[in-house]
C-alpha positions in Angstrom: 136.8 -252.1 89.7 140.2 -251.4 91.3 141.7 -251.3 94.7 141.7 -247.5 95.0 138.0 -247.3 94.2 137.2 -250.0 96.8 139.0 -248.1 99.5 137.4 -244.8 98.5 133.9 -246.2 98.5 134.4 -248.0 101.8 135.7 -244.9 103.4 133.3 -242.4 102.0 130.0 -244.3 101.7 129.9 -247.7 103.4 131.6 -247.2 106.8 130.2 -243.7 107.4 126.6 -245.0 107.1 127.3 -247.7 109.7 129.2 -245.4 112.0 126.1 -243.2 112.0 124.2 -246.0 113.7 126.0 -245.8 117.0 123.5 -245.2 119.8 125.3 -242.9 122.1 122.4 -242.8 124.6 121.4 -246.4 125.2 124.5 -248.2 123.9 125.0 -250.4 120.9 123.7 -249.5 117.5 120.3 -248.3 116.3 118.2 -251.3 115.4 116.6 -250.1 112.2 116.8 -247.4 109.5 113.8 -247.6 107.2 113.5 -247.1 103.4 113.2 -243.3 104.0 116.5 -243.3 105.9 114.6 -242.6 109.2 116.2 -244.3 112.2 114.0 -246.1 114.7 115.7 -245.7 118.1 113.0 -247.9 119.7 113.7 -251.0 117.6 115.1 -254.1 119.3 118.8 -254.7 119.2 119.9 -258.0 117.7 122.7 -260.2 119.2 123.6 -261.4 115.7 123.8 -257.9 114.3 125.8 -256.5 117.1 128.3 -259.3 116.8 128.5 -258.4 113.1 129.1 -254.8 114.0 131.9 -255.9 116.3 133.5 -257.9 113.5 133.1 -255.2 110.8 134.6 -252.4 112.8 137.4 -254.5 114.2 138.4 -255.8 110.8 138.0 -252.4 109.2 140.3 -250.9 111.9 142.9 -253.6 111.3 142.9 -252.7 107.6 142.4 -248.9 107.6 143.7 -247.8 111.1 141.2 -245.0 111.5 140.7 -244.1 115.2 136.9 -243.8 114.7 136.8 -247.4 113.7 138.6 -248.5 116.9 136.1 -246.4 118.9 133.2 -248.1 117.2 134.6 -251.6 117.8 135.1 -250.7 121.5 131.5 -249.4 121.6 130.2 -252.7 120.1 132.3 -254.8 122.5 131.0 -252.9 125.5 127.4 -253.5 124.5 128.0 -257.2 123.8 130.0 -257.9 127.0 127.8 -255.9 129.3 124.3 -256.1 127.8 123.9 -259.0 125.3 126.0 -261.5 127.3 123.9 -263.6 129.7 125.8 -263.3 133.0 123.9 -266.2 134.6 123.8 -268.9 132.0 126.5 -267.7 129.5 126.1 -267.0 125.8 124.5 -264.2 123.7 120.8 -263.3 123.8 119.0 -263.4 120.5 117.8 -259.8 121.1 117.3 -257.1 123.7 115.1 -254.0 123.8 116.4 -250.7 122.6 117.4 -249.8 126.1 119.1 -253.2 126.7 116.5 -255.4 128.5 116.3 -259.0 127.2 113.2 -259.3 125.0 114.1 -262.6 123.4 116.7 -264.4 125.6 116.8 -267.6 123.6 120.2 -269.0 122.7 120.8 -269.9 119.1 123.8 -271.6 117.5 123.8 -268.9 114.8 124.0 -266.0 117.2 126.7 -267.8 119.3 128.7 -268.4 116.2 128.6 -264.7 115.2 129.6 -263.7 118.7 132.7 -265.9 118.5 133.4 -264.4 115.1 133.2 -260.9 116.3 134.9 -261.4 119.6 137.9 -263.3 118.1 138.3 -260.5 115.4 138.2 -257.8 118.1 140.9 -259.7 120.1 143.0 -260.1 117.0 142.8 -256.4 116.2 142.7 -254.8 119.6 144.2 -257.4 121.9 141.4 -257.1 124.6 141.9 -260.2 126.8 138.2 -260.3 127.9 137.2 -260.7 124.2 139.3 -263.8 123.8 138.1 -265.2 127.2 134.5 -264.8 126.2 135.1 -266.3 122.7 136.8 -269.4 124.3 134.0 -269.7 126.9 131.4 -269.6 124.0 133.3 -272.3 122.2 133.2 -274.6 125.3 129.5 -273.7 125.8 128.6 -274.6 122.2 130.5 -277.9 122.4 128.9 -278.8 125.8 125.4 -277.8 125.0 124.9 -278.0 121.2 127.1 -280.8 119.8 125.2 -284.1 119.4 127.8 -286.8 118.7 125.2 -289.5 118.1 123.7 -287.4 115.3 126.9 -285.9 114.0 125.8 -282.3 114.1 124.9 -279.3 116.3 121.5 -278.7 117.8 120.6 -275.1 116.9 118.1 -273.5 119.3 117.8 -273.4 123.1 116.0 -271.7 126.0 117.9 -269.0 127.9 119.2 -271.7 130.3 120.3 -273.9 127.4 117.5 -276.4 127.2 117.0 -277.7 123.6 113.9 -276.5 121.7 112.7 -276.8 118.2 114.2 -274.2 115.9 112.1 -271.1 115.2 114.9 -268.8 113.9 117.1 -269.0 110.8 115.2 -271.9 109.3 112.4 -272.8 106.9 108.9 -273.5 108.2 109.3 -277.3 108.2 108.8 -279.0 111.6 111.1 -281.9 110.9 114.2 -279.7 110.3 116.9 -280.6 112.7 120.0 -279.2 111.0 120.6 -276.3 108.7 123.6 -275.7 106.5 123.5 -272.0 107.3 124.1 -272.4 111.0 126.8 -275.0 110.5 128.6 -272.8 107.9 128.7 -269.9 110.3 130.0 -272.0 113.1 132.8 -273.2 110.8 133.5 -269.5 109.9 133.6 -268.6 113.6 135.8 -271.5 114.6 138.2 -270.7 111.8 138.5 -267.1 112.9 139.0 -268.1 116.5 141.7 -270.6 115.5 143.8 -267.7 114.2 144.1 -266.3 117.8 143.7 -269.5 119.8 145.2 -272.5 117.9 143.8 -275.1 120.2 143.8 -278.8 119.3 140.2 -279.4 120.2 139.2 -276.4 118.1 141.2 -277.7 115.2 139.5 -281.1 115.5 136.1 -279.4 115.4 137.0 -277.4 112.3 138.1 -280.7 110.7 134.8 -282.3 111.7 132.8 -279.4 110.1 134.8 -279.6 106.9 134.0 -283.3 106.6 130.4 -282.6 107.4 130.2 -280.4 104.3 132.0 -283.0 102.2 130.0 -286.0 103.3 126.5 -284.8 104.3 125.8 -281.3 102.9 127.3 -281.5 99.4 125.4 -282.8 96.4 127.7 -284.2 93.7 125.9 -282.1 91.1 127.8 -279.1 92.5 125.7 -277.5 95.2 124.9 -277.7 98.9 121.6 -278.9 100.4 120.1 -276.4 102.9 117.9 -278.3 105.4 118.1 -281.8 107.0 116.3 -284.1 109.4 118.0 -285.8 112.3 119.5 -288.4 110.0 121.0 -285.8 107.8 118.6 -286.5 105.0 117.8 -283.4 102.9 114.3 -282.1 103.4 114.0 -279.7 100.5 115.0 -279.6 96.9 117.0 -276.7 95.5 119.7 -274.4 96.6 120.6 -270.9 97.8 123.0 -269.2 95.3 124.3 -266.8 97.9 124.9 -269.4 100.6 126.6 -271.8 98.1 129.2 -269.3 96.8 129.8 -268.0 100.4 130.3 -271.6 101.6 132.8 -272.3 98.8 135.2 -269.5 99.8 134.7 -269.9 103.5 135.6 -273.6 103.2 138.7 -272.6 101.4 139.5 -270.1 104.1 139.1 -272.8 106.8 141.7 -274.9 105.0 144.1 -272.0 104.8 143.6 -271.2 108.4 144.5 -274.7 109.5 147.4 -274.8 107.1 146.4 -278.0 105.6 145.3 -279.2 102.2 142.4 -281.5 101.6 142.2 -282.0 97.8 138.8 -283.6 97.9 137.3 -280.5 99.7 139.2 -278.1 97.4 137.6 -280.0 94.5 134.2 -279.5 96.0 134.6 -275.8 96.5 135.7 -275.5 92.9 132.7 -277.5 91.6 130.4 -275.3 93.7 132.0 -272.1 92.2 131.6 -273.6 88.7 127.9 -274.4 89.4 127.2 -270.9 90.6 129.0 -269.4 87.6 127.0 -271.5 85.2 123.6 -271.4 86.9 123.4 -268.4 89.2 124.2 -265.3 87.0 121.3 -263.3 85.5 121.7 -260.0 83.7 125.1 -259.6 85.3 124.1 -260.3 88.9 123.3 -263.3 91.0 119.8 -264.7 91.5 118.5 -265.6 94.9 117.5 -269.2 95.0 115.8 -272.1 93.2 113.8 -275.2 94.1 114.5 -276.6 90.5 110.9 -275.9 89.7 110.8 -272.1 90.0 113.6 -269.5 90.0 113.7 -266.6 92.4 115.3 -263.8 90.4 115.2 -261.3 93.2 118.6 -259.7 93.5 119.7 -259.6 97.1 122.4 -257.3 98.5 124.4 -259.9 100.4 124.2 -262.5 97.6 126.1 -260.0 95.3 128.7 -259.3 98.0 129.4 -262.9 98.7 129.5 -263.7 94.9 132.1 -261.1 94.3 134.3 -262.6 97.0 133.6 -266.2 96.0 134.3 -265.7 92.3 137.4 -263.7 93.0 138.6 -266.5 95.3 137.9 -269.0 92.4 139.8 -266.8 90.0 142.8 -266.7 92.4 142.8 -270.5 92.6 142.5 -271.2 88.9 143.4 -268.1 86.9 140.3 -268.6 84.8 139.1 -265.4 83.3 135.4 -266.3 83.4 135.5 -265.9 87.2 137.1 -262.5 87.0 134.5 -261.5 84.3 131.8 -262.5 86.8 133.3 -260.4 89.5 133.4 -257.3 87.2 129.8 -257.9 86.0 128.4 -258.1 89.5 130.5 -255.1 90.6 129.2 -253.1 87.7 125.6 -254.2 88.5 126.1 -253.1 92.2 127.4 -249.7 91.1 124.5 -249.1 88.8 121.6 -250.5 90.8 122.5 -251.4 94.4 124.3 -248.4 95.8 121.7 -245.9 97.1 122.5 -242.5 95.5 121.0 -240.6 98.5 123.5 -239.0 100.8 124.2 -240.9 104.0 122.9 -244.2 102.8 124.4 -247.6 101.8 123.2 -250.4 99.5 119.6 -251.1 98.8 118.6 -254.6 100.1 116.5 -256.1 97.3 115.9 -255.4 93.6 113.3 -256.8 91.2 113.7 -255.8 87.6 116.5 -253.4 88.6 114.1 -251.5 90.9 114.6 -251.4 94.7 111.9 -253.0 96.8 110.5 -251.2 99.8 112.8 -252.4 102.6 114.9 -251.1 105.4 118.4 -249.9 104.7 119.5 -251.5 108.0 117.8 -253.7 110.5 118.4 -256.9 112.5 119.4 -258.8 109.2 120.8 -256.1 107.0 124.0 -254.8 108.5 127.7 -254.1 107.8 128.8 -257.8 107.7 128.5 -258.7 104.0 129.2 -255.4 102.3 132.1 -254.4 104.6 133.6 -257.8 104.3 133.4 -257.7 100.5 135.4 -254.5 100.4 137.9 -255.6 102.9 138.4 -259.0 101.2 139.0 -257.5 97.8 141.3 -254.7 99.1 143.4 -257.3 100.8 143.4 -259.8 98.0 144.3 -257.1 95.4 147.2 -255.9 97.7 148.6 -259.4 97.8 148.8 -259.4 94.0 
């Protein structure tokens, strides 16, 4: 792996696939491309995924300066601000129909977080004032509607008019779940990105709060993060998600860098998590999916590999330990051999078992440009800095 190859692959394989998903008729991006590379122009359009498109094209334009990337970012912003944004109650819909009618208008912390992430990146790259205004409005909405100070966390799911309901998205099928690590992680990610363009004191305090939450409630001293919690922040399941843990490690480091502070105890935690992933997550050169400590899910998932490459490279930069760099190269080699779809005008396969791709969409409301594009951009930038 080298920087030139990363740039070449991003420019000739990854970004062209996602650029091809622009829906020039109905707006936004085509909701699904199946395993045969057939687009489904009738598939619903996800608020989460369109925010990820906005982030990916904005960040790519900042790095590569190709006009087509700016046009795609503008296209994503137009759909989010005019179609996915709820003009009556504020916030981003979970999904709309292919032609832009709200089909699932619930509000979820996860989707609001990704909207903040995408909008703040678009503003940072393209300086569109409305994008920053909407991101700030979302921040205040989340704090007013979702934050529960008496429980020390954020409620995650709401009706269209922001009435709290039990979570049905982005969670396991356990009725007593109140908080998820996943949603709180991506809120931290979004707030950290917003802070780069809006260094507000209240926002800084909330980033600090989320960092402490990971240290004090979510982290297990064995070296991993719990995933699901009740209202008292008691873990509800055993086990861990390898991908979420290594992603959390480098995003927590990023949040500290953004604030310009050092918290040695949190840095130690992120290092311990990276160590745990290195020692327990790798299998045949790639990362496993998850474990409940009784069984091991050895499915190889596209986004887990992408986040592991960033996370281990981040750990290597911090420590200089060659074992982390070796893990980066082994996962990269595995991706090149098994994950990249050799068919023209495709991207990565989503899931592999025994090095064979499972029948699965190449893109849909969960598989988009966020993880893969970010991996390329992160490595390109980090290698440039060296």
